C-alpha positions as CSV (number, residue, x, y, z in Angstrom):
1,X,-36.4,-73.9,-6.1
2,X,-36.6,-76.5,-3.5
3,X,-36.0,-80.2,-3.2
4,X,-36.1,-82.0,-6.5
5,X,-35.8,-78.8,-8.5
6,X,-34.8,-79.2,-12.1
7,X,-31.7,-77.3,-13.1
8,X,-30.8,-77.5,-16.8
9,X,-28.6,-75.5,-19.2
10,X,-30.0,-72.8,-21.3
11,X,-31.3,-74.5,-24.5
12,X,-34.1,-72.2,-25.4
13,X,-34.8,-68.5,-25.5
14,X,-35.8,-66.7,-22.3
15,X,-37.3,-63.2,-22.1
16,X,-37.2,-60.8,-19.2
17,X,-37.3,-57.1,-18.4
18,X,-34.3,-55.3,-17.1
19,X,-33.3,-51.8,-16.2
20,X,-30.2,-50.4,-17.9
21,X,-27.6,-49.8,-15.2
22,X,-24.4,-47.7,-15.2
23,X,-21.7,-48.5,-17.7
24,X,-24.3,-50.0,-20.2
25,X,-25.0,-53.1,-18.1
26,X,-28.0,-55.4,-17.7
27,X,-28.6,-57.8,-14.8
28,X,-29.8,-61.3,-15.6
29,X,-32.4,-62.3,-13.0
30,X,-30.9,-64.6,-10.3
31,X,-33.7,-67.1,-10.7
32,X,-32.8,-67.5,-14.4
33,X,-29.1,-67.8,-13.6
34,X,-29.9,-70.6,-11.1
35,X,-32.5,-72.4,-13.1
36,X,-30.3,-72.6,-16.2
37,X,-26.9,-72.8,-14.5
38,X,-25.7,-69.7,-16.3
39,X,-22.0,-69.4,-15.4
40,X,-19.7,-66.5,-15.6
41,X,-17.9,-66.3,-18.9
42,X,-20.8,-68.1,-20.8
43,X,-21.5,-66.6,-24.2
44,X,-25.1,-65.6,-24.9
45,X,-26.9,-64.2,-27.9
46,X,-28.8,-61.1,-26.6
47,X,-31.7,-59.4,-28.3
48,X,-32.9,-56.2,-26.7
49,X,-35.4,-53.5,-27.4
50,X,-36.7,-50.5,-25.4
51,X,-39.9,-51.4,-23.6
52,X,-42.1,-48.4,-24.4
53,X,-40.8,-47.6,-27.8
54,X,-43.0,-49.0,-30.6
55,X,-41.2,-47.5,-33.6
56,X,-37.8,-49.1,-33.1
57,X,-36.9,-52.7,-33.6
58,X,-34.5,-54.9,-31.8
59,X,-30.7,-54.9,-31.6
60,X,-28.9,-58.2,-31.3
61,X,-25.3,-58.9,-30.1
62,X,-23.2,-61.5,-28.4
63,X,-22.3,-60.9,-24.7
64,X,-20.3,-62.8,-22.1
65,X,-21.8,-63.1,-18.6
66,X,-19.7,-61.3,-16.0
67,X,-18.9,-62.7,-12.6
68,X,-21.7,-60.7,-11.0
69,X,-24.3,-62.1,-13.5
70,X,-24.6,-59.0,-15.7
71,X,-24.2,-58.4,-19.4
72,X,-22.4,-55.4,-20.9
73,X,-24.0,-53.8,-24.0
74,X,-21.4,-52.9,-26.6
75,X,-20.9,-49.1,-27.1
76,X,-21.9,-49.2,-30.8
77,X,-25.2,-50.9,-29.9
78,X,-25.9,-48.3,-27.3
79,X,-25.1,-45.5,-29.7
80,X,-27.5,-46.9,-32.3
81,X,-30.2,-47.2,-29.6
82,X,-29.6,-43.7,-28.3
83,X,-29.6,-42.2,-31.7
84,X,-32.9,-43.9,-32.5
85,X,-34.5,-42.8,-29.3
86,X,-32.8,-39.3,-29.3
87,X,-31.9,-39.4,-25.6
88,X,-29.7,-41.0,-23.0
89,X,-31.1,-44.5,-22.0
90,X,-29.5,-44.9,-18.6
91,X,-32.3,-46.1,-16.3
92,X,-34.5,-47.1,-19.2
93,X,-36.4,-50.5,-19.1
94,X,-35.6,-53.0,-21.8
95,X,-37.1,-56.2,-22.9
96,X,-34.2,-58.7,-23.1
97,X,-34.2,-62.0,-24.8
98,X,-31.2,-64.4,-24.2
99,X,-30.5,-67.5,-26.2
100,X,-27.5,-69.8,-26.2
101,X,-24.8,-68.5,-28.6
102,X,-24.0,-71.8,-30.1
103,X,-26.3,-73.9,-32.4
104,X,-27.9,-76.6,-30.3
105,X,-27.2,-79.0,-33.2
106,X,-23.4,-78.4,-32.8
107,X,-22.3,-81.6,-31.2
108,X,-19.1,-83.5,-31.6
109,X,-19.3,-86.5,-33.9
110,X,-19.5,-89.9,-32.2
111,X,-16.2,-91.5,-31.5
112,X,-16.9,-94.4,-34.0
113,X,-16.9,-92.1,-37.1
114,X,-13.2,-91.4,-36.9
115,X,-11.5,-94.6,-35.8
116,X,-7.9,-94.2,-34.7
117,X,-5.2,-95.1,-37.3
118,X,-3.4,-98.4,-36.7
119,X,0.1,-97.9,-35.2
120,X,3.0,-97.7,-37.7
121,X,5.5,-100.5,-37.6
122,X,9.2,-99.7,-37.8
123,X,11.3,-102.1,-39.8
């Protein structure tokens, strides 16, 4: 992304392919992290499915982005996936879809809706 590049927060779903790394971790591509300003500690809704397996559906979970830009898959999710596949999935390729964890319609009410109370007078 060069001059005049548009950087915006993640407001829609993004899909990418990632290889499962040690300790049940997936790396978010650097370009996506830069494009959507994905910060460490950000909470994302993650949907993942093995790339070459047609018989099994997706698993969804919430994950926090680590400092190095990776996501950790919960142990229970990995056990479910490994049980469905019948093998260890380390090194397997997954199709990963990330979306913001919060509802985009969740905004704070405008300041005018809750006017401050008038100060109490002491007699």
